[in-house]
N, C-alpha and C positions, 0 to 999 in steps of 0.2 A: 505493498499498500504505500502511494507517494503522500508525501509531507502534503502536496497541495489537496489531495482529496481528503485527508484528515481534517485540514482547515474547513473547507466547505461543509462538513461534516457538521463541524461544532458549531458552523456560522446559522446552519439549518436548526439547531435546536431552537424549541419555542421559548421566547422570553418570559419571565414570571410578569404579568401585568400590572400587578399593583407597584412592583419596584419601578417598572418601566414610566409608570404613571408620575410615580414620586420624583423620579428625575427629572421626567417633562416638568413638573413644578419647579423643581431648583432651577433648570434653565431658563425658567421665564423670570425669576425674581432677580435678573442683574439689576432690575428698576423696581421699586414699589409697585405693587400689584395688589388691589382688591379682590374678596371673594367672588363678585359680579366677574371682573375683568377675566379672571382666571377661567370662571366657567366657560366664559365666551371663547376664550383662545384655544383650550384645551377642548371644549366641545363636550365637556361630562357634567353631571348634575350636582347642584351644590353641595348636598349631602357628601356625595364622594369625594369632592375637592376639600370640604369641611374637614372630614375624617382623615383624611390623609395630611393635611396641613396640619391637625391635631397630634398626629404623632409626629411629624418632622420638630414640629415646638416642643414635645416632651423630652427630644434626644436633644433639641437646641440647634437643630439643624436651619430651622425657619423662626424669626423673631417676629411678631406683630409690634407696630409702631403705637404708641399708646395715643396719640393724637388724630392722627388719620385711620387708624383701624387697618392700615395697608400691611401686606406681608413684605418682608426683606429677607435675606440670606441672614441664617444665625450665625452667633460666634463660634457654635458648635463645630463649625466648619474650619474656623481658624484655629481651633485647638492643635490642628494635624502642625500648623505653622508654628504654635506655642510649643508645642513638643521639640519640633526641631532646633528653634532656635534656643529655648530654654532647658535644653536638655540636663545640665548642671542643676538646674532647680528643680525639675521633675523628678531628677534621680535621688536627689537629697531632700524630699519632701520631709520624711520623719526630722531630720536635722534643724530645718524651717519652723516646722511646728511646733518643736521644743523651743525654739527662739520665739516664736511668736507668743507662746503659753506664757514665759518668763514674761514677756513684755507686759502682757495683759494682766498676769500678778501683780507687777510691778507697779503697773499705772491703774488698775482696777477698772479699765475700760477696753474697748474691742480694739484688738491690733487686727491687722490684715496685710497681707502681699500682693501687690497688683502689677500687672505687665500691661505693655503696649501692644495692642494689636490692630495693626493699619492705623487708623486715627482715631481709634476708640481705645478707653480703658478696661482692663478687665480683672477682676478680684479673684486670685486663684486659691486663696486659703485665707481662713480667719479663725481667730481664736476668740470666744466669747466668753465674758465673766457671767456667774450665776449670781444675777444680781438683777433689782428692778430697773426701769428705764437704761437698759443695756441697748447699744445699738446692734441689729445684726444683718449686716451688708448681705446681698444676695450674690452668691459666687457664678462667675461665667453668663453674667449680662453685662452688655455694652453700656460703660457709663460716659460721659462728656470729659474731655479732658481740662476745659479752660474753667472749671468751676468745682473739680474735686480737688483734695491735695494730691492724693497719688497722681493724679493728671498734672496738676500744675509742677510737682516736683521733677516728674520725668521729663514734660518738655523742658524745663530748664537746665537740664542735662546734657539737652543735645543741641547742637550748633544751630545757630540763626535762621540757615536756610531749611534745615531739617523741620524745626519747631512750626516754620512759618507755612511750610509746606502741609503740613498736620491741619494746623489752625485754618487754612484757607478752604478746609473741606469743611467745615463749622459753619453754622449761621448763627452762632451766639443766642442760643434761646435762653429767656429770662425766667430763671427757675423762681428765684427770691429777689427781694428787693435790694439785695447784695450782689447780684449776680454781675459779672464783669459783662459788658455788654458789644466791646469794641476794642479793636486793635491797637489803639495807641494806649488805652488804659492796661490793656494785657502786656503789651510790651512791656510798660513800667512795672507790672506784676512781676514779669520774668527776671528782670533785672533787679527786683527788690529779694526774689527768692536766691538767685546767686549769690547776691552779697551776705546776706544773712545765712544760707544753707539749709533752708527747708523751708516748706509751705504750709499756708494754712487755709482752709474751707472755713470761712466765717459766716456759716449758714447762706453760703453760697448756691449749694444745691437742694438743701431740706431745709426749713425753718427749724429752729430747736437743735440744730446740728452742727457741732464744730470738729474740725479733723486736722490733725497736725502731720506733715508727710516729709520723708526724707528720700531722695531718690538712692537708688540701689544699681549702681551700673557697671560692668565690664565690658567694655567695647569692642575687644577683640574678639570676645566669644558672643557677640551680639546678645549680652543678656541685658536689656532695659526693664528695669523695675522700680518699684519703690513700696517703703513699710510704712504705715501709717498707724495712727491711735485716733479712733473716734469716738465719741462720747456726747450727751446731753449740755448746751452751751452751760448750763448752770453749773455742771462738775467741770468745765473747761474756759474759767474766766481768763482776763488777760494775765495776771500776775501766774498764770501754770503754763502759759504757752514756751516762755525761754526755758525753765526746767525740765520740760516735756520733751522739748526737740534735744535737749542734751542727751535724755536718756535714748530718743532715737538713732542719734546719730552714735553714740555708744555700740548700740546694739546692730546697727548696718556696718560699722567695723567690723566687729566679730563675725557677722554672717562672712562679710566681704573676704577675710581670711580664711576663714573655713572653706567657702569655695574656691578660692585661688588655689589653695591646698588640694584638694580633690580634682583640680582640673589638671595637676601638674603628673 
């Protein structure tokens, strides 16, 4: 039997219809699409499309936009990229979790680790204290980079041309009255973060929540991340920001040493 005959025989195998339909949906979501649009494009009924979308959303391969209710490609697809770029981080999950846990115990607030995926921020691990009024960030959900402490910390660690390219893809949505909504003010914010060595989300993404972040980057290994502590504003007043930033910087320096040692 020739190789050509075997290839033709494999090509003639009947495809799995549900998988093929799911792939067709993903192919159509290079731009935001609504349920009606997808129904018209793919020629399937709404129930079938909805069930497929629900399954894809469960595995974070599709994400539904909160404002327009349209569907876009999810950040579960980007996890393959995260795994490749941040292999050192993913292989040291236990070590990082121990560090996050220690950070949480010391600060008594939520500690989390986030990475940059394309032009969004994705939290990949958290340590949440067992106390009332604790903030519990959702893992693997795309977050805006310009109004989150981890996002601002990561952008400030990048060269100007790189962070500007990322920000140019954003629309500066105003989440609260404190959200930065223009490039001039955001450029000043980047300069401030670089000078002080840490970033602050001062109720810019969610009212009543403050967050302090420090970048964790090893450029030669394409590790671009940040570690942060988040809590209710009443537990993170102005006089606690500097002491908290020092704790974070110490934690990041210890993590960086571990990762560099692991990569050798």
